[in-house]
C-alpha positions as CSV (number, residue, x, y, z in Angstrom):
1,M,62.0,153.3,163.0
2,N,60.3,149.9,162.8
3,F,59.0,148.1,165.9
4,K,61.1,145.3,166.7
5,M,59.4,141.8,166.7
6,S,61.5,140.7,169.9
7,T,59.5,143.2,172.1
8,V,56.2,141.9,170.6
9,A,57.2,138.3,170.9
10,A,58.4,138.8,174.4
11,S,55.0,139.9,175.3
12,A,53.2,137.3,173.3
13,A,55.2,134.7,175.1
14,L,53.2,135.4,178.2
15,L,50.0,134.7,176.6
16,A,50.6,131.8,174.2
17,T,52.1,128.3,174.6
18,L,52.9,127.8,171.0
19,P,55.8,129.9,169.6
20,S,55.1,132.5,167.0
21,F,57.8,133.6,164.3
22,A,57.8,136.7,162.1
23,G,59.9,137.1,158.9
24,Q,60.7,133.9,156.8
25,Q,57.7,131.8,156.0
26,S,58.7,128.5,157.5
27,P,56.5,126.0,159.4
28,G,55.0,127.9,162.3
29,A,55.6,131.3,160.8
30,I,53.0,134.1,160.6
31,V,51.8,133.8,157.1
32,F,51.3,137.2,155.3
33,E,47.5,136.7,155.2
34,R,47.4,136.6,159.0
35,T,48.9,140.1,159.3
36,Q,45.8,141.6,157.4
37,P,42.5,140.2,158.8
38,L,41.7,143.9,159.8
39,E,42.4,145.5,156.6
40,Q,40.0,148.3,155.8
41,P,38.8,148.8,159.5
42,A,36.1,151.3,160.2
43,A,37.1,154.7,159.6
44,S,36.3,155.5,163.4
45,N,39.1,153.1,164.4
46,A,41.8,154.8,162.3
47,V,44.2,156.9,164.2
48,F,46.8,157.8,161.5
49,G,44.8,156.9,158.5
50,C,47.5,154.3,157.3
51,E,45.4,151.8,159.2
52,L,42.8,152.1,156.4
53,R,45.2,150.9,153.7
54,F,45.7,147.2,152.6
55,F,49.0,145.5,153.4
56,D,49.1,144.6,149.7
57,R,50.4,147.9,148.5
58,S,49.2,147.3,145.0
59,K,45.7,147.8,146.2
60,N,46.4,151.2,147.6
61,A,46.5,154.8,146.1
62,N,50.0,155.6,145.0
63,H,51.1,152.3,146.6
64,G,50.9,153.7,150.1
65,V,52.1,151.8,153.0
66,A,49.9,150.4,155.7
67,C,50.7,150.6,159.3
68,Y,50.1,148.2,162.2
69,G,47.6,149.0,165.0
70,P,47.5,146.9,168.2
71,A,44.4,144.8,167.0
72,T,46.3,143.7,163.7
73,I,49.4,142.7,165.6
74,R,47.2,140.8,168.2
75,A,45.3,139.0,165.3
76,A,48.7,138.1,163.6
77,Y,50.0,136.5,166.7
78,G,46.6,134.8,167.5
79,L,46.2,136.9,170.8
80,T,42.9,138.3,170.1
81,D,40.8,135.8,171.8
82,L,43.3,135.1,174.5
83,I,43.2,138.7,175.6
84,A,39.4,138.7,175.4
85,S,39.3,135.8,177.7
86,G,41.4,137.5,180.2
87,S,44.7,135.9,179.4
88,D,46.4,139.3,179.0
89,G,49.6,139.0,180.8
90,R,48.0,140.0,184.3
91,G,50.1,139.0,187.2
92,R,53.3,138.9,185.0
93,T,56.0,141.5,184.5
94,I,58.0,142.5,181.3
95,V,61.4,143.9,181.6
96,I,62.6,146.2,178.8
97,L,66.4,146.9,178.6
98,D,67.5,149.7,176.5
99,A,70.4,152.3,176.8
100,F,69.9,155.8,178.5
101,G,66.0,155.3,178.8
102,S,63.6,157.9,177.5
103,P,62.3,160.9,179.7
104,T,59.1,160.8,177.8
105,A,58.4,157.0,177.9
106,Q,55.6,156.9,180.4
107,A,54.0,160.0,178.7
108,D,54.4,158.4,175.4
109,L,52.8,155.2,176.5
110,H,49.8,157.1,178.0
111,A,49.5,158.9,174.7
112,F,49.6,155.6,172.7
113,D,47.1,154.0,175.0
114,A,44.9,157.1,174.6
115,A,45.1,156.9,170.8
116,F,44.2,153.3,170.7
117,G,41.8,152.9,173.5
118,L,44.0,150.9,175.6
119,P,44.2,150.9,179.2
120,D,47.3,151.9,181.2
121,P,49.4,148.9,182.6
122,P,48.8,148.0,186.1
123,S,52.4,149.3,186.9
124,F,55.1,151.0,185.0
125,T,58.6,151.4,186.8
126,V,61.8,152.8,185.5
127,V,65.1,151.6,186.7
128,T,68.0,153.8,185.9
129,M,71.5,152.2,186.4
130,P,74.0,154.2,188.3
131,G,76.1,156.9,186.3
132,T,73.3,157.2,183.5
133,P,73.9,160.8,182.1
134,A,71.1,163.2,182.1
135,F,69.1,163.0,178.8
136,D,70.5,165.5,176.2
137,P,68.1,166.3,173.4
138,K,71.1,167.4,171.2
139,N,72.7,164.0,171.5
140,G,71.6,161.9,168.4
141,N,72.6,158.7,170.1
142,M,70.4,159.4,173.1
143,V,67.4,160.6,171.0
144,G,67.6,157.4,168.9
145,W,67.5,155.2,172.1
146,A,64.7,157.3,173.5
147,E,62.6,156.5,170.4
148,E,63.5,152.8,170.6
149,T,62.6,152.8,174.2
150,S,59.1,154.4,174.0
151,L,58.6,152.0,170.9
152,D,59.6,149.0,172.9
153,V,57.3,150.0,176.0
154,Q,54.4,150.7,173.7
155,W,54.2,147.6,171.8
156,S,54.8,145.3,174.7
157,H,52.0,146.8,176.4
158,A,49.8,146.5,173.3
159,V,50.0,142.7,173.1
160,A,50.1,142.2,176.9
161,P,48.0,144.8,178.3
162,G,47.7,143.3,181.8
163,A,51.3,142.9,182.3
164,N,53.5,145.2,184.5
165,I,56.3,147.1,182.8
166,V,59.8,147.5,184.2
167,L,62.3,149.7,182.0
168,V,65.8,149.2,182.8
169,A,67.9,152.2,181.4
170,A,71.5,151.1,181.0
171,K,74.2,153.7,181.5
172,S,75.0,153.7,177.9
173,N,75.0,151.4,174.8
174,N,78.5,150.0,175.6
175,D,78.5,146.3,176.1
176,D,79.7,146.6,179.6
177,D,76.8,148.9,180.7
178,L,74.1,146.9,178.8
179,T,75.1,143.6,180.5
180,A,75.2,145.2,183.7
181,G,71.7,146.1,183.1
182,L,70.8,142.6,182.1
183,N,72.5,141.3,185.2
184,F,70.7,143.6,187.4
185,A,67.3,142.7,186.1
186,V,68.2,139.1,186.2
187,Q,69.7,138.9,189.7
188,N,67.0,140.9,191.2
189,R,64.3,139.0,189.2
190,L,62.6,142.2,188.1
191,G,60.3,140.1,185.6
192,D,59.3,137.0,183.9
193,V,60.4,138.1,180.5
194,I,63.2,140.4,179.3
195,S,63.2,142.0,176.0
196,M,66.3,143.3,174.4
197,S,65.6,145.1,171.2
198,F,69.1,145.8,170.2
199,G,72.0,144.0,168.2
200,E,74.7,143.9,165.7
201,S,76.5,141.5,163.5
202,E,78.5,138.9,165.0
203,A,81.1,139.7,162.3
204,F,82.3,142.2,164.4
205,L,83.0,139.8,167.4
206,T,85.5,137.5,165.8
207,D,88.7,138.7,167.6
208,A,89.7,138.2,171.3
209,A,87.8,141.3,172.5
210,G,84.7,140.2,170.5
211,R,84.7,136.9,172.0
212,Q,85.0,138.4,175.6
213,V,81.7,140.4,174.7
214,V,80.0,137.2,173.6
215,Q,81.1,135.4,176.7
216,A,79.8,138.2,178.8
217,W,76.2,138.1,177.4
218,E,76.3,134.3,177.6
219,R,77.0,134.3,181.3
220,G,74.0,136.6,181.9
221,F,71.9,134.4,179.6
222,K,72.8,131.3,181.6
223,D,72.0,133.0,184.7
224,A,68.5,133.9,183.6
225,R,68.0,130.5,182.2
226,N,68.7,129.1,185.7
227,R,66.3,131.4,187.2
228,R,63.7,130.6,184.6
229,I,63.5,134.0,183.1
230,T,62.8,134.0,179.3
231,L,64.8,136.4,177.1
232,F,64.2,137.8,173.7
233,V,66.5,139.7,171.5
234,S,66.4,141.5,168.2
235,S,66.8,139.4,165.1
236,G,68.2,142.2,163.1
237,D,66.6,144.6,160.7
238,Q,68.4,143.8,157.5
239,G,67.3,140.2,156.9
240,S,70.0,137.6,156.6
241,T,72.7,140.1,156.9
242,N,73.6,143.4,159.1
243,T,74.8,146.9,158.8
244,A,78.6,146.9,158.1
245,D,79.5,150.5,158.5
246,A,78.1,154.1,159.5
247,Q,76.7,154.5,155.8
248,G,74.3,151.8,156.1
249,D,76.1,149.3,153.8
250,V,75.5,145.7,154.7
251,F,77.8,142.7,154.9
252,P,78.0,140.8,151.4
253,F,77.6,137.5,153.2
254,P,74.9,136.0,155.4
255,N,75.4,136.8,159.2
256,V,73.5,136.8,162.3
257,S,72.8,139.6,164.9
258,S,74.2,139.4,168.4
259,P,72.5,141.3,171.4
260,R,75.0,144.1,171.7
261,R,75.5,147.3,170.3
262,R,78.9,149.3,169.6
263,P,79.3,152.7,171.1
264,T,78.6,155.7,168.7
């Protein structure tokens, strides 16, 4: 599962005054070259080996794919000097909203920090919403969300290492439960930034029930805006369209992602 730019951007927003964009190279976007200033780093800095590869796959043996380390992501977002100068998110709090949570999120973060030589965050707090079931390692939906949760926590910390982290574990990935988690975080002002690294096509939300879902999210977003809390959501993983069915097929027309998930 690839890391979501919403989580990185949510953390970066604590550090930089100018917006950064990933994906399409339009004015203000992160151009390709800025993602690889650290290509071919010293072997001693490589954790998985793929950090030693070029992002231009044609330069790699067997066209191997490169991987991102914290230093490369920081460079791509222009955060290296900011973090070095002490503008590292200290005094701020990032809230990460995911379904079910992850029983190993904190241990995973500690392992991630140890691998890349990062300090642990000042504080890491987990808020489990009422009614959240115990984690079942045989439940594929829970396992998938646990992976996403740990990923979101790790990368938010990587680019804002001085920020506190609050993980809000929603009861499930149903809209009612996710919006309940959002509203709890907003109304209790758990943080300065809320990252929601999930979404699906708005093409599923055209009927009356879908419009009610959109309205529920919008109410939460307006409340956050009024409380001056910044929100970030996933822009989607399929480019200009989204997954249309369980087989992974995509819609044959451009459409955008909405910050909600259908139950699985």
